[in-house]
N, C-alpha and C positions, 0 to 999 in steps of 0.2 A: 411646488416648492414654496411659493409665496404664502400659501395657506399654512405652511408649517412654521412660519415666523411666530415668535411669541406674541407680537402685536402687529397686525397687518399695516398699521400706520407708521411703524418704525421705518427709518430710512435704510433700504437695502444697500448692498455694497456699491453699486454704480450710480445710484440715484442721489443727486445733490439736493439739498433742501429746497431750492427754488425751482427745480425741474418740474415737479408735479404741479406747482402753482402756475408756471408758465404754460404747461401743456393744457391745463384746464382753461386758462385765459384765452389761449389760441382758439380752442373750440367755441368758447362763448363769443369771441370776436367774429369767428366765421359765421356763426348763427345770426349775429346782429347785422352783419354786412350783407350777406347773400339772401336771407329770408325776405327783407323788404324789397330787394330787387326782383326776386321771384314773384312776389305778390303784385308788384307794379307791372311786370311783363304779362302776368295772367290777366290783370285788369285791362291792359292795352289790347291783348288778343281778343278778349270778349268784346271790347268796344269796337274793334275793327270788324269782328265777325258780325255783330249787329248791323254795322254799316254796310257790309257786303250783302246781307240778307234783305235789308230794307231798300237800299238805294244802289245796289250793284257796285260796291267799292272794290278795292284792289286786294287780290290774294297775296301780293308780295308783302304788304304790311302785316297781315295775319301770320304769314310764314316766319317773318323775322321775329315778331313778338313771341310766337310759339317756340322758336329755336332758342332764344335767350331765356325764356321761362324754363325750358328743360335744363339748360346749363346752370342757371342760378339756383334752380330748385334742387338739383343734384347735391350741390354743396350745402345749401341751407338745411335741407331735410335731414341729411346725414348728421350734421352737427346737432340738430335738435334731438334726433334719436339717440345720439351719444349722451347728451346731457340728461335725457329722461331715463334711458336704460342703464347707464353706468358702464364702467369698464369690464372687460373680460380678460382671461388669462390664457397664455399659451407658452410653449417652450419649444426650443429647437436649436440646432446648430446654425451659426451665422455663415451663410454661403457667400455673401458679398456685403460690403459696406462702401458707401460713396457719398459725395456731396454734389449738389447741383444748384446753379443760380436760377431762381425763379424771377421772371420779369426783369432780369438784369439788375435787381436791387438786393434781394435778400438771398442768403445761402441756406439751403435746406439740406439736412443730414438724414440719410436713409440707411437702413439695414434690411437684408433679406434673410429670413429664417428658412430652415429646411421644411417647415410646414407650409411654405409658399406665401407667408405673410410678408409684405413690404411695409415697413413701419417708419414713420417720421420720428426721429429721436432728438433729444436735446444735444447741443454741441458739446457740453461737458461730459455727457454719457458717450457720445460718439468717439471722443478721443481715447476712451479706455477700452473700446471694443475692437477686437481683431477677428479676422476671418478664421473660422474654426472654433471660436468660443461657443460654449453651450450656455444659453441664456433662458431664464425664466422671466417672462415679460407680462406686465399688466398694461393693457392699452384700450383705447376707444375703438370699437370695431368699424364704425362708419368712416371716421376721418383717419383711422390707422395711426393715431398719435399715441406714442408710448408714454406711460406715466412712470411706472416703476420697472427697473431692470435689475436682475440679480444674476451673477455668474454662478454656474453650478457644474456638477459633473454629469456627463452623459449617462443615461441609464444603460445598464449592461443588457445585451441582447441574449435572451435565453434560447439555447438550441433545443429543438424538440427531442424528446427521448425516443430512442429506437431500440427495438428488440435485437439482441445479439444474434439470435437465430435467423432473423430476417437479413441481417448484414452478411452472415455467413453464406446463406443461400444465394444472395445477390452476387457476392464475390465469386462463389463457385460457378454461377451461371456465366458471369463475365469471362472468367478465365477459361471455362470450357468452350465458350464461343470463340475466344481468341485462339485456342489450341486447334479447333477444327478449321478455322480459316487458314492457319499456318500449314496444317496438313494438306488442305486442298491446294495451296500454292506449291507445296513440295511435290505433290503427285502430278500436277499438270506439267507437261514438258514445254519448255520454252521454244519458240520458233527459231529455226536456224536461219539467221540473216545472211550468212556468208556463203551459202551454197547457190550455185547457179540453178535456175529452174527452167 
């Protein structure tokens, strides 16, 4: 749906002018904060590993440096991939939308689409979204940060065509099976529960 816009850079229904800029700045900020931390932890892990191999150092320091390198690298690498690769598009029905406080400081707004994407959205967009809305979204796939959001109509589900002759035979088979089971029930005598044996 976003591709059908006359100009993809036009602002769709739910996207405020500053939302795209804020989303891009957030991804840049994520890359600038977490990538140097990742590189520092990788350097520390290598330094400790060399110390372990040469003079029998501690594996605890290497484990801690490796653990933090994985955590910081996850954030930083995804942000760099988003900036290099650009946004992707998806669409779906909003299953849930909620807010959560991150680190007790900032409030983050989320939506979950029927395609299983959980996206970070701008607060101005989040206020206009309700559960059950069908959305066309352009977002960064690594950080799951939404750029453009447009409300739309859900596509109609096409039912597969069936032959009428197949339906008639299936219906006849089902009714004939039902009739035979009713006949069998009628022919079987019921046990007499009130007679003395």
